[in-house]
PDB file of N, H, CA, C and O in Angstrom:
ATOM      1  N   MET A   1      61.920  -0.201 -43.418  1.00  0.00           N
ATOM      2  CA  MET A   1      62.736  -1.367 -43.080  1.00  0.00           C
ATOM      3  C   MET A   1      64.041  -0.925 -42.439  1.00  0.00           C
ATOM      4  O   MET A   1      64.613   0.107 -42.794  1.00  0.00           O
ATOM      5  N   ALA A   2      64.488  -1.711 -41.509  1.00  0.00           N
ATOM      6  H   ALA A   2      64.024  -2.548 -41.221  1.00  0.00           H
ATOM      7  CA  ALA A   2      65.773  -1.433 -40.873  1.00  0.00           C
ATOM      8  C   ALA A   2      66.893  -1.986 -41.740  1.00  0.00           C
ATOM      9  O   ALA A   2      66.723  -2.983 -42.442  1.00  0.00           O
ATOM     10  N   GLU A   3      68.033  -1.325 -41.678  1.00  0.00           N
ATOM     11  H   GLU A   3      68.171  -0.516 -41.107  1.00  0.00           H
ATOM     12  CA  GLU A   3      69.206  -1.790 -42.420  1.00  0.00           C
ATOM     13  C   GLU A   3      70.182  -2.453 -41.459  1.00  0.00           C
ATOM     14  O   GLU A   3      70.360  -2.009 -40.325  1.00  0.00           O
ATOM     15  N   ILE A   4      70.809  -3.523 -41.933  1.00  0.00           N
ATOM     16  H   ILE A   4      70.664  -3.884 -42.855  1.00  0.00           H
ATOM     17  CA  ILE A   4      71.873  -4.194 -41.191  1.00  0.00           C
ATOM     18  C   ILE A   4      73.142  -4.035 -42.008  1.00  0.00           C
ATOM     19  O   ILE A   4      73.185  -4.427 -43.174  1.00  0.00           O
ATOM     20  N   LYS A   5      74.174  -3.464 -41.405  1.00  0.00           N
ATOM     21  H   LYS A   5      74.139  -3.146 -40.457  1.00  0.00           H
ATOM     22  CA  LYS A   5      75.457  -3.315 -42.090  1.00  0.00           C
ATOM     23  C   LYS A   5      76.346  -4.495 -41.728  1.00  0.00           C
ATOM     24  O   LYS A   5      76.552  -4.796 -40.552  1.00  0.00           O
ATOM     25  N   ILE A   6      76.865  -5.154 -42.742  1.00  0.00           N
ATOM     26  H   ILE A   6      76.698  -4.910 -43.697  1.00  0.00           H
ATOM     27  CA  ILE A   6      77.748  -6.298 -42.552  1.00  0.00           C
ATOM     28  C   ILE A   6      79.183  -5.790 -42.608  1.00  0.00           C
ATOM     29  O   ILE A   6      79.599  -5.181 -43.594  1.00  0.00           O
ATOM     30  N   VAL A   7      79.935  -6.048 -41.536  1.00  0.00           N
ATOM     31  H   VAL A   7      79.597  -6.543 -40.736  1.00  0.00           H
ATOM     32  CA  VAL A   7      81.275  -5.495 -41.367  1.00  0.00           C
ATOM     33  C   VAL A   7      82.287  -6.630 -41.261  1.00  0.00           C
ATOM     34  O   VAL A   7      82.037  -7.628 -40.586  1.00  0.00           O
ATOM     35  N   THR A   8      83.427  -6.477 -41.928  1.00  0.00           N
ATOM     36  H   THR A   8      83.629  -5.666 -42.477  1.00  0.00           H
ATOM     37  CA  THR A   8      84.487  -7.469 -41.814  1.00  0.00           C
ATOM     38  C   THR A   8      85.319  -7.202 -40.551  1.00  0.00           C
ATOM     39  O   THR A   8      85.574  -6.056 -40.183  1.00  0.00           O
ATOM     40  N   GLU A   9      85.725  -8.282 -39.911  1.00  0.00           N
ATOM     41  H   GLU A   9      85.518  -9.213 -40.210  1.00  0.00           H
ATOM     42  CA  GLU A   9      86.529  -8.161 -38.692  1.00  0.00           C
ATOM     43  C   GLU A   9      88.024  -8.304 -38.977  1.00  0.00           C
ATOM     44  O   GLU A   9      88.847  -8.166 -38.072  1.00  0.00           O
ATOM     45  N   VAL A  10      88.375  -8.580 -40.239  1.00  0.00           N
ATOM     46  H   VAL A  10      87.707  -8.692 -40.974  1.00  0.00           H
ATOM     47  CA  VAL A  10      89.784  -8.733 -40.614  1.00  0.00           C
ATOM     48  C   VAL A  10      90.081  -7.922 -41.866  1.00  0.00           C
ATOM     49  O   VAL A  10      89.196  -7.654 -42.678  1.00  0.00           O
ATOM     50  N   ALA A  11      91.333  -7.539 -42.003  1.00  0.00           N
ATOM     51  H   ALA A  11      92.052  -7.756 -41.343  1.00  0.00           H
ATOM     52  CA  ALA A  11      91.802  -6.892 -43.228  1.00  0.00           C
ATOM     53  C   ALA A  11      92.308  -7.976 -44.168  1.00  0.00           C
ATOM     54  O   ALA A  11      92.855  -8.985 -43.722  1.00  0.00           O
ATOM     55  N   GLY A  12      92.128  -7.771 -45.449  1.00  0.00           N
ATOM     56  H   GLY A  12      91.684  -6.952 -45.811  1.00  0.00           H
ATOM     57  CA  GLY A  12      92.618  -8.747 -46.419  1.00  0.00           C
ATOM     58  C   GLY A  12      92.047  -8.471 -47.789  1.00  0.00           C
ATOM     59  O   GLY A  12      91.596  -7.364 -48.085  1.00  0.00           O
ATOM     60  N   ARG A  13      92.074  -9.517 -48.637  1.00  0.00           N
ATOM     61  H   ARG A  13      92.440 -10.416 -48.397  1.00  0.00           H
ATOM     62  CA  ARG A  13      91.590  -9.414 -50.016  1.00  0.00           C
ATOM     63  C   ARG A  13      90.320 -10.231 -50.152  1.00  0.00           C
ATOM     64  O   ARG A  13      90.262 -11.374 -49.699  1.00  0.00           O
ATOM     65  N   VAL A  14      89.306  -9.655 -50.772  1.00  0.00           N
ATOM     66  H   VAL A  14      89.353  -8.726 -51.141  1.00  0.00           H
ATOM     67  CA  VAL A  14      88.056 -10.374 -51.003  1.00  0.00           C
ATOM     68  C   VAL A  14      88.329 -11.474 -52.029  1.00  0.00           C
ATOM     69  O   VAL A  14      88.770 -11.193 -53.143  1.00  0.00           O
ATOM     70  N   CYS A  15      88.063 -12.733 -51.649  1.00  0.00           N
ATOM     71  H   CYS A  15      87.704 -12.962 -50.743  1.00  0.00           H
ATOM     72  CA  CYS A  15      88.331 -13.837 -52.574  1.00  0.00           C
ATOM     73  C   CYS A  15      87.050 -14.472 -53.110  1.00  0.00           C
ATOM     74  O   CYS A  15      87.101 -15.237 -54.073  1.00  0.00           O
ATOM     75  N   ALA A  16      85.905 -14.166 -52.502  1.00  0.00           N
ATOM     76  H   ALA A  16      85.864 -13.545 -51.720  1.00  0.00           H
ATOM     77  CA  ALA A  16      84.621 -14.672 -53.005  1.00  0.00           C
ATOM     78  C   ALA A  16      83.482 -13.849 -52.422  1.00  0.00           C
ATOM     79  O   ALA A  16      83.572 -13.310 -51.319  1.00  0.00           O
ATOM     80  N   VAL A  17      82.406 -13.770 -53.204  1.00  0.00           N
ATOM     81  H   VAL A  17      82.334 -14.207 -54.100  1.00  0.00           H
ATOM     82  CA  VAL A  17      81.191 -13.080 -52.752  1.00  0.00           C
ATOM     83  C   VAL A  17      80.029 -14.035 -53.032  1.00  0.00           C
ATOM     84  O   VAL A  17      79.392 -13.949 -54.082  1.00  0.00           O
ATOM     85  N   PRO A  18      79.751 -14.953 -52.086  1.00  0.00           N
ATOM     86  CA  PRO A  18      78.694 -15.940 -52.326  1.00  0.00           C
ATOM     87  C   PRO A  18      77.276 -15.366 -52.305  1.00  0.00           C
ATOM     88  O   PRO A  18      76.364 -15.972 -52.868  1.00  0.00           O
ATOM     89  N   ALA A  19      77.076 -14.227 -51.677  1.00  0.00           N
ATOM     90  H   ALA A  19      77.816 -13.735 -51.219  1.00  0.00           H
ATOM     91  CA  ALA A  19      75.749 -13.602 -51.639  1.00  0.00           C
ATOM     92  C   ALA A  19      75.545 -12.756 -52.893  1.00  0.00           C
ATOM     93  O   ALA A  19      76.508 -12.320 -53.525  1.00  0.00           O
ATOM     94  N   SER A  20      74.286 -12.532 -53.243  1.00  0.00           N
ATOM     95  H   SER A  20      73.504 -12.887 -52.730  1.00  0.00           H
ATOM     96  CA  SER A  20      73.990 -11.670 -54.385  1.00  0.00           C
ATOM     97  C   SER A  20      72.869 -10.711 -54.020  1.00  0.00           C
ATOM     98  O   SER A  20      72.047 -10.995 -53.148  1.00  0.00           O
ATOM     99  N   ILE A  21      72.847  -9.580 -54.696  1.00  0.00           N
ATOM    100  H   ILE A  21      73.515  -9.349 -55.404  1.00  0.00           H
ATOM    101  CA  ILE A  21      71.830  -8.562 -54.432  1.00  0.00           C
ATOM    102  C   ILE A  21      70.442  -9.168 -54.676  1.00  0.00           C
ATOM    103  O   ILE A  21      70.193  -9.813 -55.694  1.00  0.00           O
ATOM    104  N   GLY A  22      69.555  -8.938 -53.714  1.00  0.00           N
ATOM    105  H   GLY A  22      69.757  -8.413 -52.887  1.00  0.00           H
ATOM    106  CA  GLY A  22      68.200  -9.442 -53.814  1.00  0.00           C
ATOM    107  C   GLY A  22      67.979 -10.798 -53.166  1.00  0.00           C
ATOM    108  O   GLY A  22      66.839 -11.221 -52.976  1.00  0.00           O
ATOM    109  N   SER A  23      69.077 -11.485 -52.824  1.00  0.00           N
ATOM    110  H   SER A  23      70.003 -11.141 -52.979  1.00  0.00           H
ATOM    111  CA  SER A  23      68.915 -12.802 -52.202  1.00  0.00           C
ATOM    112  C   SER A  23      68.574 -12.660 -50.720  1.00  0.00           C
ATOM    113  O   SER A  23      68.969 -11.692 -50.070  1.00  0.00           O
ATOM    114  N   SER A  24      67.843 -13.627 -50.201  1.00  0.00           N
ATOM    115  H   SER A  24      67.521 -14.413 -50.728  1.00  0.00           H
ATOM    116  CA  SER A  24      67.512 -13.659 -48.777  1.00  0.00           C
ATOM    117  C   SER A  24      68.598 -14.427 -48.038  1.00  0.00           C
ATOM    118  O   SER A  24      69.048 -15.475 -48.500  1.00  0.00           O
ATOM    119  N   VAL A  25      69.017 -13.904 -46.892  1.00  0.00           N
ATOM    120  H   VAL A  25      68.651 -13.052 -46.517  1.00  0.00           H
ATOM    121  CA  VAL A  25      70.041 -14.561 -46.077  1.00  0.00           C
ATOM    122  C   VAL A  25      69.546 -14.683 -44.644  1.00  0.00           C
ATOM    123  O   VAL A  25      68.715 -13.901 -44.183  1.00  0.00           O
ATOM    124  N   ASN A  26      70.071 -15.674 -43.959  1.00  0.00           N
ATOM    125  H   ASN A  26      70.745 -16.310 -44.333  1.00  0.00           H
ATOM    126  CA  ASN A  26      69.765 -15.890 -42.552  1.00  0.00           C
ATOM    127  C   ASN A  26      70.934 -15.436 -41.700  1.00  0.00           C
ATOM    128  O   ASN A  26      72.038 -15.234 -42.205  1.00  0.00           O
ATOM    129  N   ASP A  27      70.693 -15.278 -40.420  1.00  0.00           N
ATOM    130  H   ASP A  27      69.796 -15.442 -40.009  1.00  0.00           H
ATOM    131  CA  ASP A  27      71.759 -14.941 -39.480  1.00  0.00           C
ATOM    132  C   ASP A  27      72.845 -16.000 -39.580  1.00  0.00           C
ATOM    133  O   ASP A  27      72.560 -17.191 -39.458  1.00  0.00           O
ATOM    134  N   GLY A  28      74.084 -15.581 -39.800  1.00  0.00           N
ATOM    135  H   GLY A  28      74.315 -14.613 -39.899  1.00  0.00           H
ATOM    136  CA  GLY A  28      75.217 -16.503 -39.880  1.00  0.00           C
ATOM    137  C   GLY A  28      75.600 -16.943 -41.277  1.00  0.00           C
ATOM    138  O   GLY A  28      76.654 -17.553 -41.456  1.00  0.00           O
ATOM    139  N   ASP A  29      74.770 -16.650 -42.281  1.00  0.00           N
ATOM    140  H   ASP A  29      73.914 -16.154 -42.135  1.00  0.00           H
ATOM    141  CA  ASP A  29      75.124 -17.005 -43.661  1.00  0.00           C
ATOM    142  C   ASP A  29      76.326 -16.182 -44.118  1.00  0.00           C
ATOM    143  O   ASP A  29      76.457 -15.011 -43.764  1.00  0.00           O
ATOM    144  N   ASP A  30      77.202 -16.807 -44.909  1.00  0.00           N
ATOM    145  H   ASP A  30      77.095 -17.759 -45.196  1.00  0.00           H
ATOM    146  CA  ASP A  30      78.382 -16.103 -45.425  1.00  0.00           C
ATOM    147  C   ASP A  30      77.966 -15.108 -46.496  1.00  0.00           C
ATOM    148  O   ASP A  30      77.236 -15.441 -47.429  1.00  0.00           O
ATOM    149  N   ILE A  31      78.447 -13.875 -46.341  1.00  0.00           N
ATOM    150  H   ILE A  31      79.041 -13.604 -45.583  1.00  0.00           H
ATOM    151  CA  ILE A  31      78.172 -12.823 -47.315  1.00  0.00           C
ATOM    152  C   ILE A  31      79.379 -12.628 -48.215  1.00  0.00           C
ATOM    153  O   ILE A  31      79.244 -12.492 -49.431  1.00  0.00           O
ATOM    154  N   VAL A  32      80.565 -12.615 -47.606  1.00  0.00           N
ATOM    155  H   VAL A  32      80.675 -12.726 -46.619  1.00  0.00           H
ATOM    156  CA  VAL A  32      81.827 -12.394 -48.307  1.00  0.00           C
ATOM    157  C   VAL A  32      82.874 -13.303 -47.674  1.00  0.00           C
ATOM    158  O   VAL A  32      82.786 -13.626 -46.489  1.00  0.00           O
ATOM    159  N   LEU A  33      83.876 -13.721 -48.469  1.00  0.00           N
ATOM    160  H   LEU A  33      83.948 -13.459 -49.432  1.00  0.00           H
ATOM    161  CA  LEU A  33      85.043 -14.433 -47.928  1.00  0.00           C
ATOM    162  C   LEU A  33      86.257 -13.549 -48.144  1.00  0.00           C
ATOM    163  O   LEU A  33      86.482 -13.041 -49.243  1.00  0.00           O
ATOM    164  N   VAL A  34      87.044 -13.367 -47.078  1.00  0.00           N
ATOM    165  H   VAL A  34      86.861 -13.780 -46.186  1.00  0.00           H
ATOM    166  CA  VAL A  34      88.238 -12.533 -47.130  1.00  0.00           C
ATOM    167  C   VAL A  34      89.453 -13.421 -46.911  1.00  0.00           C
ATOM    168  O   VAL A  34      89.489 -14.218 -45.973  1.00  0.00           O
ATOM    169  N   GLU A  35      90.451 -13.279 -47.782  1.00  0.00           N
ATOM    170  H   GLU A  35      90.422 -12.631 -48.543  1.00  0.00           H
ATOM    171  CA  GLU A  35      91.703 -14.014 -47.630  1.00  0.00           C
ATOM    172  C   GLU A  35      92.664 -13.172 -46.805  1.00  0.00           C
ATOM    173  O   GLU A  35      92.991 -12.041 -47.166  1.00  0.00           O
ATOM    174  N   ALA A  36      93.107 -13.743 -45.695  1.00  0.00           N
ATOM    175  H   ALA A  36      92.841 -14.661 -45.403  1.00  0.00           H
ATOM    176  CA  ALA A  36      94.071 -13.072 -44.820  1.00  0.00           C
ATOM    177  C   ALA A  36      95.013 -14.134 -44.281  1.00  0.00           C
ATOM    178  O   ALA A  36      94.561 -15.163 -43.779  1.00  0.00           O
ATOM    179  N   MET A  37      96.291 -13.904 -44.373  1.00  0.00           N
ATOM    180  H   MET A  37      96.658 -13.068 -44.781  1.00  0.00           H
ATOM    181  CA  MET A  37      97.312 -14.834 -43.895  1.00  0.00           C
ATOM    182  C   MET A  37      97.107 -16.244 -44.471  1.00  0.00           C
ATOM    183  O   MET A  37      97.218 -17.240 -43.756  1.00  0.00           O
ATOM    184  N   LYS A  38      96.806 -16.307 -45.771  1.00  0.00           N
ATOM    185  H   LYS A  38      96.715 -15.498 -46.351  1.00  0.00           H
ATOM    186  CA  LYS A  38      96.614 -17.554 -46.516  1.00  0.00           C
ATOM    187  C   LYS A  38      95.434 -18.380 -46.007  1.00  0.00           C
ATOM    188  O   LYS A  38      95.391 -19.594 -46.207  1.00  0.00           O
ATOM    189  N   MET A  39      94.483 -17.727 -45.355  1.00  0.00           N
ATOM    190  H   MET A  39      94.517 -16.741 -45.193  1.00  0.00           H
ATOM    191  CA  MET A  39      93.267 -18.401 -44.889  1.00  0.00           C
ATOM    192  C   MET A  39      92.060 -17.663 -45.439  1.00  0.00           C
ATOM    193  O   MET A  39      92.086 -16.440 -45.577  1.00  0.00           O
ATOM    194  N   GLU A  40      91.003 -18.399 -45.751  1.00  0.00           N
ATOM    195  H   GLU A  40      90.982 -19.392 -45.639  1.00  0.00           H
ATOM    196  CA  GLU A  40      89.747 -17.778 -46.174  1.00  0.00           C
ATOM    197  C   GLU A  40      88.866 -17.601 -44.943  1.00  0.00           C
ATOM    198  O   GLU A  40      88.484 -18.575 -44.294  1.00  0.00           O
ATOM    199  N   ILE A  41      88.553 -16.363 -44.634  1.00  0.00           N
ATOM    200  H   ILE A  41      88.863 -15.572 -45.161  1.00  0.00           H
ATOM    201  CA  ILE A  41      87.783 -16.050 -43.438  1.00  0.00           C
ATOM    202  C   ILE A  41      86.405 -15.543 -43.866  1.00  0.00           C
ATOM    203  O   ILE A  41      86.299 -14.542 -44.574  1.00  0.00           O
ATOM    204  N   PRO A  42      85.347 -16.242 -43.430  1.00  0.00           N
ATOM    205  CA  PRO A  42      84.001 -15.799 -43.814  1.00  0.00           C
ATOM    206  C   PRO A  42      83.578 -14.548 -43.058  1.00  0.00           C
ATOM    207  O   PRO A  42      83.932 -14.349 -41.896  1.00  0.00           O
ATOM    208  N   VAL A  43      82.814 -13.715 -43.745  1.00  0.00           N
ATOM    209  H   VAL A  43      82.526 -13.877 -44.689  1.00  0.00           H
ATOM    210  CA  VAL A  43      82.172 -12.556 -43.120  1.00  0.00           C
ATOM    211  C   VAL A  43      80.683 -12.897 -43.109  1.00  0.00           C
ATOM    212  O   VAL A  43      80.009 -12.784 -44.132  1.00  0.00           O
ATOM    213  N   PRO A  44      80.169 -13.317 -41.943  1.00  0.00           N
ATOM    214  CA  PRO A  44      78.780 -13.769 -41.879  1.00  0.00           C
ATOM    215  C   PRO A  44      77.793 -12.626 -41.709  1.00  0.00           C
ATOM    216  O   PRO A  44      78.145 -11.526 -41.283  1.00  0.00           O
ATOM    217  N   SER A  45      76.560 -12.919 -42.051  1.00  0.00           N
ATOM    218  H   SER A  45      76.274 -13.812 -42.397  1.00  0.00           H
ATOM    219  CA  SER A  45      75.478 -11.977 -41.817  1.00  0.00           C
ATOM    220  C   SER A  45      75.216 -11.901 -40.319  1.00  0.00           C
ATOM    221  O   SER A  45      75.262 -12.913 -39.620  1.00  0.00           O
ATOM    222  N   SER A  46      74.946 -10.710 -39.837  1.00  0.00           N
ATOM    223  H   SER A  46      74.908  -9.888 -40.405  1.00  0.00           H
ATOM    224  CA  SER A  46      74.658 -10.536 -38.410  1.00  0.00           C
ATOM    225  C   SER A  46      73.156 -10.488 -38.152  1.00  0.00           C
ATOM    226  O   SER A  46      72.718 -10.103 -37.068  1.00  0.00           O
ATOM    227  N   GLY A  47      72.372 -10.878 -39.147  1.00  0.00           N
ATOM    228  H   GLY A  47      72.728 -11.191 -40.028  1.00  0.00           H
ATOM    229  CA  GLY A  47      70.922 -10.927 -39.006  1.00  0.00           C
ATOM    230  C   GLY A  47      70.305 -11.461 -40.280  1.00  0.00           C
ATOM    231  O   GLY A  47      70.989 -11.648 -41.286  1.00  0.00           O
ATOM    232  N   ALA A  48      69.006 -11.704 -40.229  1.00  0.00           N
ATOM    233  H   ALA A  48      68.450 -11.552 -39.412  1.00  0.00           H
ATOM    234  CA  ALA A  48      68.296 -12.200 -41.404  1.00  0.00           C
ATOM    235  C   ALA A  48      67.736 -11.026 -42.194  1.00  0.00           C
ATOM    236  O   ALA A  48      67.337 -10.010 -41.625  1.00  0.00           O
ATOM    237  N   GLY A  49      67.713 -11.180 -43.503  1.00  0.00           N
ATOM    238  H   GLY A  49      68.037 -12.005 -43.966  1.00  0.00           H
ATOM    239  CA  GLY A  49      67.158 -10.135 -44.348  1.00  0.00           C
ATOM    240  C   GLY A  49      67.434 -10.388 -45.807  1.00  0.00           C
ATOM    241  O   GLY A  49      67.825 -11.485 -46.206  1.00  0.00           O
ATOM    242  N   LYS A  50      67.222  -9.346 -46.605  1.00  0.00           N
ATOM    243  H   LYS A  50      66.905  -8.455 -46.281  1.00  0.00           H
ATOM    244  CA  LYS A  50      67.455  -9.415 -48.051  1.00  0.00           C
ATOM    245  C   LYS A  50      68.643  -8.520 -48.372  1.00  0.00           C
ATOM    246  O   LYS A  50      68.733  -7.394 -47.883  1.00  0.00           O
ATOM    247  N   VAL A  51      69.563  -9.034 -49.207  1.00  0.00           N
ATOM    248  H   VAL A  51      69.490  -9.949 -49.604  1.00  0.00           H
ATOM    249  CA  VAL A  51      70.761  -8.271 -49.560  1.00  0.00           C
ATOM    250  C   VAL A  51      70.354  -7.072 -50.409  1.00  0.00           C
ATOM    251  O   VAL A  51      69.808  -7.230 -51.501  1.00  0.00           O
ATOM    252  N   LYS A  52      70.625  -5.871 -49.897  1.00  0.00           N
ATOM    253  H   LYS A  52      71.069  -5.743 -49.010  1.00  0.00           H
ATOM    254  CA  LYS A  52      70.284  -4.625 -50.591  1.00  0.00           C
ATOM    255  C   LYS A  52      71.460  -4.144 -51.439  1.00  0.00           C
ATOM    256  O   LYS A  52      71.288  -3.756 -52.594  1.00  0.00           O
ATOM    257  N   GLU A  53      72.668  -4.174 -50.845  1.00  0.00           N
ATOM    258  H   GLU A  53      72.808  -4.489 -49.906  1.00  0.00           H
ATOM    259  CA  GLU A  53      73.873  -3.712 -51.548  1.00  0.00           C
ATOM    260  C   GLU A  53      75.055  -4.585 -51.174  1.00  0.00           C
ATOM    261  O   GLU A  53      75.172  -5.032 -50.032  1.00  0.00           O
ATOM    262  N   ILE A  54      75.932  -4.827 -52.141  1.00  0.00           N
ATOM    263  H   ILE A  54      75.837  -4.464 -53.068  1.00  0.00           H
ATOM    264  CA  ILE A  54      77.232  -5.433 -51.877  1.00  0.00           C
ATOM    265  C   ILE A  54      78.258  -4.386 -52.280  1.00  0.00           C
ATOM    266  O   ILE A  54      78.311  -3.961 -53.434  1.00  0.00           O
ATOM    267  N   LEU A  55      79.067  -3.981 -51.320  1.00  0.00           N
ATOM    268  H   LEU A  55      79.024  -4.327 -50.382  1.00  0.00           H
ATOM    269  CA  LEU A  55      79.947  -2.828 -51.505  1.00  0.00           C
ATOM    270  C   LEU A  55      81.370  -3.194 -51.914  1.00  0.00           C
ATOM    271  O   LEU A  55      82.218  -2.311 -52.046  1.00  0.00           O
ATOM    272  N   VAL A  56      81.645  -4.485 -52.117  1.00  0.00           N
ATOM    273  H   VAL A  56      80.956  -5.202 -52.010  1.00  0.00           H
ATOM    274  CA  VAL A  56      82.986  -4.926 -52.507  1.00  0.00           C
ATOM    275  C   VAL A  56      82.878  -5.899 -53.668  1.00  0.00           C
ATOM    276  O   VAL A  56      81.815  -6.461 -53.929  1.00  0.00           O
ATOM    277  N   ASN A  57      83.986  -6.088 -54.354  1.00  0.00           N
ATOM    278  H   ASN A  57      84.850  -5.631 -54.141  1.00  0.00           H
ATOM    279  CA  ASN A  57      84.101  -7.049 -55.446  1.00  0.00           C
ATOM    280  C   ASN A  57      85.260  -7.982 -55.156  1.00  0.00           C
ATOM    281  O   ASN A  57      86.107  -7.686 -54.313  1.00  0.00           O
ATOM    282  N   VAL A  58      85.299  -9.116 -55.857  1.00  0.00           N
ATOM    283  H   VAL A  58      84.611  -9.356 -56.542  1.00  0.00           H
ATOM    284  CA  VAL A  58      86.427 -10.037 -55.741  1.00  0.00           C
ATOM    285  C   VAL A  58      87.712  -9.283 -56.081  1.00  0.00           C
ATOM    286  O   VAL A  58      87.751  -8.499 -57.029  1.00  0.00           O
ATOM    287  N   ASP A  59      88.756  -9.528 -55.301  1.00  0.00           N
ATOM    288  H   ASP A  59      88.725 -10.165 -54.531  1.00  0.00           H
ATOM    289  CA  ASP A  59      90.094  -8.921 -55.416  1.00  0.00           C
ATOM    290  C   ASP A  59      90.197  -7.534 -54.789  1.00  0.00           C
ATOM    291  O   ASP A  59      91.286  -6.959 -54.782  1.00  0.00           O
ATOM    292  N   ASP A  60      89.102  -6.970 -54.260  1.00  0.00           N
ATOM    293  H   ASP A  60      88.217  -7.437 -54.266  1.00  0.00           H
ATOM    294  CA  ASP A  60      89.204  -5.711 -53.517  1.00  0.00           C
ATOM    295  C   ASP A  60      89.947  -5.969 -52.207  1.00  0.00           C
ATOM    296  O   ASP A  60      89.833  -7.045 -51.620  1.00  0.00           O
ATOM    297  N   VAL A  61      90.698  -4.985 -51.760  1.00  0.00           N
ATOM    298  H   VAL A  61      90.791  -4.110 -52.237  1.00  0.00           H
ATOM    299  CA  VAL A  61      91.358  -5.053 -50.457  1.00  0.00           C
ATOM    300  C   VAL A  61      90.460  -4.329 -49.463  1.00  0.00           C
ATOM    301  O   VAL A  61      90.034  -3.198 -49.699  1.00  0.00           O
ATOM    302  N   VAL A  62      90.180  -5.001 -48.344  1.00  0.00           N
ATOM    303  H   VAL A  62      90.526  -5.919 -48.152  1.00  0.00           H
ATOM    304  CA  VAL A  62      89.305  -4.425 -47.324  1.00  0.00           C
ATOM    305  C   VAL A  62      90.070  -4.226 -46.023  1.00  0.00           C
ATOM    306  O   VAL A  62      91.033  -4.936 -45.731  1.00  0.00           O
ATOM    307  N   ALA A  63      89.621  -3.249 -45.254  1.00  0.00           N
ATOM    308  H   ALA A  63      88.839  -2.672 -45.491  1.00  0.00           H
ATOM    309  CA  ALA A  63      90.225  -2.954 -43.951  1.00  0.00           C
ATOM    310  C   ALA A  63      89.346  -3.536 -42.852  1.00  0.00           C
ATOM    311  O   ALA A  63      88.151  -3.756 -43.047  1.00  0.00           O
ATOM    312  N   GLU A  64      89.946  -3.778 -41.713  1.00  0.00           N
ATOM    313  H   GLU A  64      90.917  -3.600 -41.555  1.00  0.00           H
ATOM    314  CA  GLU A  64      89.186  -4.231 -40.551  1.00  0.00           C
ATOM    315  C   GLU A  64      88.125  -3.190 -40.223  1.00  0.00           C
ATOM    316  O   GLU A  64      88.422  -1.997 -40.164  1.00  0.00           O
ATOM    317  N   GLY A  65      86.894  -3.633 -40.011  1.00  0.00           N
ATOM    318  H   GLY A  65      86.653  -4.602 -40.059  1.00  0.00           H
ATOM    319  CA  GLY A  65      85.810  -2.726 -39.672  1.00  0.00           C
ATOM    320  C   GLY A  65      85.100  -2.115 -40.872  1.00  0.00           C
ATOM    321  O   GLY A  65      84.205  -1.288 -40.698  1.00  0.00           O
ATOM    322  N   GLN A  66      85.479  -2.506 -42.088  1.00  0.00           N
ATOM    323  H   GLN A  66      86.206  -3.177 -42.229  1.00  0.00           H
ATOM    324  CA  GLN A  66      84.858  -1.945 -43.289  1.00  0.00           C
ATOM    325  C   GLN A  66      83.506  -2.595 -43.553  1.00  0.00           C
ATOM    326  O   GLN A  66      83.358  -3.808 -43.407  1.00  0.00           O
ATOM    327  N   VAL A  67      82.527  -1.796 -43.937  1.00  0.00           N
ATOM    328  H   VAL A  67      82.647  -0.810 -44.055  1.00  0.00           H
ATOM    329  CA  VAL A  67      81.212  -2.306 -44.319  1.00  0.00           C
ATOM    330  C   VAL A  67      81.342  -2.933 -45.702  1.00  0.00           C
ATOM    331  O   VAL A  67      81.807  -2.290 -46.642  1.00  0.00           O
ATOM    332  N   VAL A  68      80.922  -4.213 -45.821  1.00  0.00           N
ATOM    333  H   VAL A  68      80.544  -4.736 -45.057  1.00  0.00           H
ATOM    334  CA  VAL A  68      81.037  -4.906 -47.100  1.00  0.00           C
ATOM    335  C   VAL A  68      79.686  -5.128 -47.768  1.00  0.00           C
ATOM    336  O   VAL A  68      79.624  -5.365 -48.974  1.00  0.00           O
ATOM    337  N   ALA A  69      78.594  -5.055 -46.988  1.00  0.00           N
ATOM    338  H   ALA A  69      78.645  -4.863 -46.008  1.00  0.00           H
ATOM    339  CA  ALA A  69      77.262  -5.252 -47.552  1.00  0.00           C
ATOM    340  C   ALA A  69      76.217  -4.626 -46.620  1.00  0.00           C
ATOM    341  O   ALA A  69      76.468  -4.378 -45.440  1.00  0.00           O
ATOM    342  N   ILE A  70      75.034  -4.382 -47.202  1.00  0.00           N
ATOM    343  H   ILE A  70      74.831  -4.583 -48.160  1.00  0.00           H
ATOM    344  CA  ILE A  70      73.920  -3.844 -46.437  1.00  0.00           C
ATOM    345  C   ILE A  70      72.693  -4.713 -46.712  1.00  0.00           C
ATOM    346  O   ILE A  70      72.387  -5.032 -47.861  1.00  0.00           O
ATOM    347  N   LEU A  71      72.003  -5.086 -45.648  1.00  0.00           N
ATOM    348  H   LEU A  71      72.251  -4.827 -44.715  1.00  0.00           H
ATOM    349  CA  LEU A  71      70.794  -5.877 -45.743  1.00  0.00           C
ATOM    350  C   LEU A  71      69.585  -5.045 -45.357  1.00  0.00           C
ATOM    351  O   LEU A  71      69.693  -4.134 -44.536  1.00  0.00           O
ATOM    352  N   ASP A  72      68.435  -5.350 -45.941  1.00  0.00           N
ATOM    353  H   ASP A  72      68.347  -6.090 -46.608  1.00  0.00           H
ATOM    354  CA  ASP A  72      67.156  -4.847 -45.461  1.00  0.00           C
ATOM    355  C   ASP A  72      66.608  -5.923 -44.533  1.00  0.00           C
ATOM    356  O   ASP A  72      66.396  -7.062 -44.948  1.00  0.00           O
ATOM    357  N   ALA A  73      66.381  -5.554 -43.273  1.00  0.00           N
ATOM    358  H   ALA A  73      66.554  -4.629 -42.937  1.00  0.00           H
ATOM    359  CA  ALA A  73      65.901  -6.549 -42.296  1.00  0.00           C
ATOM    360  C   ALA A  73      64.394  -6.626 -42.301  1.00  0.00           C
ATOM    361  O   ALA A  73      63.813  -7.406 -41.546  1.00  0.00           O
TER     362      ALA A  73
END
């Protein structure tokens, strides 16, 4: 199976993780929400697949370009 790495485009604090390991997601589904500049910014899936790993937790600080989850496509 191919892996899809989900990357955040903004730096900030993880405020929610609506996806869970083992769940199926579609292209565009929210995987993580990042709070930046008092706004919640979704980090969407860039493809369809099953969530293999979630690499962040609520309240973690993430950098722009950081991998936050991995999907099996």
